[in-house]
N, C-alpha and C positions, 0 to 999 in steps of 0.2 A: 291654224286660222289666226288672222290678225285680230288683235284687240281693237274693238270699236266701241265708242261711247257716245251717248247723247250729251252734248256740252252746253246746249242752250235751247230754249223753247219759248215761243211767244204765240199768243192767239188774240183775236179780236173778240170783244163782247158779242155774244150771240143775240141777235134781235129778231123779232117776228118778221119785220119787213125793212130791208135796207133800200130806201127810196132815193137817196141822194148820191150814192156812190156805186160805180160799177165794180166788177171783180178786181180790176187792176188797182183801183183806188182803195178798195178794201185791203188788198194785199200789201201795198207799199209800206205803210207804217209798221206792219207786223214783220215783214222781212227786215226792215231797218232795226226794229227792236231786238230780233233774234241775233243779228250780226253784232249789234252794239253790246249785247249781253256777254259775248265771248271775245270781243275785241277784234273781230275780223272785218276786213274790207271786202267789197264785192269781188275784186280781182284775186283775193286769197282763196276763194272757194274753187275746189277742183272739179266738182260735179254738181249739177242741179237736176232735180227730178220732181215732178208734180203729180198730183192726183186730183182728178176732177171728172165731170160728166158733161158731154155735149148735149145730152137730153135735157139737163137742167137749164143750160144756157139757150137752147133752142137753135144753135148754129153749129155747123160742122167745124172741127178743128178749133174749138173755142180756146183750147189751152195755148195756142200760138199767140193769141192776143194777150194772154196773161203773162207772157214772157216780158212784156214791158215793165212788169213789177220788179224783175230781177236784172233787166238790162241784157240784151242779147248781143250787144256790140261794145267792145271787140268780141269776136266769136267765143262762145262758151261750150263746154261739154254738157249736153242737156238731154233729158229723156222725159217721158210722160207715161202714166198708166191711167186707163179709163176705170179707175177704182178709187176707193177711199185712200187718203194719203198714207194710211198705215202700210199699204202695199207698195207705195212709192218709197217709204222708208226701208222696206225689205230690199227693194232694188238698190237703194243707196248702200245698204250694208253689204250686199253682194259686190257692188262696184268697188267698194273700199278694200275688199279682199284681194283685188287684182294687184294692189301694191304700188301703182303708179301715181295715185293721188292720195292725199291724207285727209281731206275735208270734203263734206258734201252738205248741200242745203236741200231740205225737203219741204215743199210747200203744198198746201191743199186749200181749195176754196169751193164754196157752193152757195148759190142763191136758190133756195127751195120755194120762195114765196111767189114767184111770178105765175106758176102753173098749178094745175090740180094734181098734187103730189100722189095722192092715193091711187089715182088712175094711171099716172105716169109710170109708177113702179110695176104695173102689170106688164109692161113691155119687156121685163127681164124674165118672164115666165116661159115655159115650154111653148114655142110659137105655133105648134100644131094642135095640141089638145087642150091647153089651159088658157093661154093668153086670149084666144078668141072669145072666151067666156067673160073676160074682163073682171076677174075677181080682184078687188082692191086689196092693198097691203094690210089694212086693219082687219078686214074680214078673214084673211089668211092667218093672221096672228091670233084672231079670236078662235079660229078652229084649233090652233095649237094649244091655246090656253084651255079650251074645253077638254081636250084630250088629257091635259095634265091634271085638271080637276077630277075628271071621271076616273083616272087611274089612282086617285087617292094620294097623289104625290105633293099636293099643295091645296090650299084653301083660298077663297077670295080674301079672307083676312090676312093671309100671308102676302098676297099681292099688294094689298093696301099698306101693309107694313113696309114693304120695299119702297113704295111711293113716299110715305111719310118720312122715312129715313133719308131718302134722296133729297127731298125738299129742305129738310133741316140742314143737311150737309151743305147744300147750295147757298145757305145764308153766308157762309164764309168764302164764297167764290164770286168775285166781282164780275166775272165773265159769263155767269149763268143767266139763263133766260127766265127760268121759273124758280122760285124759292118760297119758303114759308114754314110754318109749324102746324100742319094740319093734324087733327086727331084721326086715328084709324076709323073710329065710329062715324065721324063726319064724312070721310071718304066713302065708306060703305053705303051711306045713305044717298049718295048721288045716283042718278039714273044711268042705265047702260047706254053706251054709244053703239057698240056691237057686242051683244052678250057673248061671253061674260066680261068683256072689257068695258070699263068706264073711261071717260075722257082722260082722267089723270093716269090711267094705266098705259096710255099711248104717248109717244114722243111729241114734243112741241115742234111745229114747223118753224125753222129759223134760218137766217143767213149768217155766214161767218167764214173765217179763214184762220189757218194755223201754220206755223213754220217751226221746223226742228233743224238743228245743226248737229251733224255727226262728225266725229274726228277719230283718227286711228292712233293707237300707241302713245308715244311720248308727245305727239302734237296735242292729243286730248288733255294730257296732264298739264301742258303749258297754257291751254286755253281755259281750263276750268279747275277750280280748287278741289272740287269733289265730283268728278265725272260719274255719270250713271252708265256703267259698263253693261253692254248687251251680252249677257252670259249665254243666252240661247234665244233663237227665234225660228218659228216654223209656221206654215199655214197649210191647211187641208180643206178639201171640198167634198161635199156629198152629192148624191144623185140629184139631177135636175127634176126628176119626177117626185112630187111630194108623197105619193103613195108608196114609193120604194124605199123610204127611210123612216126611222123611228123619230117622230117629231118631238118626243118628250125626253130624249136622251141624245145630247149632242156628241156623237161619236167623233166627229171631226175635231171638235175642241179638245176632247180627251186625248186624241192621238197627237195633235199639235202640242199639247201641254207636255205629254210624255217626251216627245222628241226635243222640245225646247228645254227640258230639265226642270220643269216646275216642281216635280215631286222629290227633287234632290235635297230640299231643305225647307225651313219654315218660310211662310210668306207674310210679311208685315202689312203690305198694302196690295189690294187688287183693284185695278181700274177696269171695269167690265163694260164693253159696248153692248148694253142690253136696251134696245129701244123700247121694249115693252116690259112691264113689271114682271110678268111670269118668266120672261127669258132670263132674268137675273137668277132666278131660282134654278133653272135648268143649267145655266153656266156654273153656278156655285157647286153643284154636284159633279159636273164634268171635271172641274178643276180641284175637287176634293177640298174645298175651303171649309174652315171651321170657325168657331167663334173668336179665335185669336187673330184673325185677319180683318183689317179695316177695309170694307168693301165700298168702293165709290165715294171716298171722302170729298170729291169735287162736286158730287151731286149726280154725276154720270149723265147718260143720254136722256134720262127722264127730266133733267133740268136744262139741257141744251143739246140739240141733236142736228146741227147743220150737216146736210148731206155731203158726203165725200170728205168731211172734216172730222167728224166725231170719233172715228177710230184712231186717227193720228193724235187727236187731243187726249185720248186715253193713254197713249204712250207718253206724250208730253207731260201729262199730269203725274203719271207714275214716276217718270224720270225726275220731275221736280221734287218729289218726296225724297228721292235718294240724294239729289244734289243739295237739298237744304238740311240733310242730316236726320230727318224725321223717320226714315226707313232705311234699313240695311239691304233689304231684298224686296222687290216689288214685281208684280205681274201685271202686264197690260194685255188687253184683249180687244180685237176688232172683228166685226162681222160684216158680211155682204150677202145679198140675196135674200129670198123669202125664208122665214122660219129658221134662221140661223144656218143657212145652207153652206156658207164658206166662212172659215174662222182662222184668225191669225193670233198667235200667242207669243209674247215677248217677255223674257225675264231680264230684269235690270238689277244690278248689284253695285254696292259700294265696296271698293277694294283698298 
């Protein structure tokens, strides 16, 4: 396998509603920032790949319009996944294994604010038995949280503790949407949104974009003083039927982690794409994280969760810790689908 590393990452500040700029205008400064960070020009990039959703944009093939942000002329090698940008990064990693190009640019964008996101996400459910009932995303997550509590695997105080830590960590992240220093007792005193979830247990709705640059072998070493090498990457999916899987134990995360090599050494930093507070607790067990690992030092998805972007941001944030020398080994996680249905795990190392 070719050595591949993240050599640059940039993202836009996540905002509740981006009213002045479209997706192309959101992306352009972020693309420029990532390229400038590693000294590449647009024509130096061998492969481009994006992650986005036509459902958010409300138009078919919306990713074609976004190509204006990277420039499609002269012709470029380009691809797209209707997924979070983390899966676009996986495709870029596979593409670099072919050996004919040495660099790839991954970009993701999403404007969640224009439509009713809770109802929109019901369209990803089983179209025959579940989607016609229109269960919204928060209600499904609440069902998962209730099962976790009833199984005695967590308490509401544990969930509030996740939120409090995430908001405190986000104080150091200028791109975060929510930040603060709430007390656990104050959080527990707030009313339920959908029992047992309170509003702070749920991800904020936000608009944003992110870009990562990957490079292979010696090209990565020339572009970055301390590349974040991808030591392993894998993704797995579970049953579409909610009743056919254990909602309180993420077996797909555990399998992806095993195949990616997470358990081969200590983990300094873990950036987990846990849109709901209880999901961080489920993922922590699946990844066998202990008190020695700093979990979501960026604030995670509870501080900023732009759809189609938050998973790529977890990889970028983890890679940033390796590139700045604050971590030797980091794990990034991304999820897609209801109740942690599909999960991607990436191990990043300093060498």
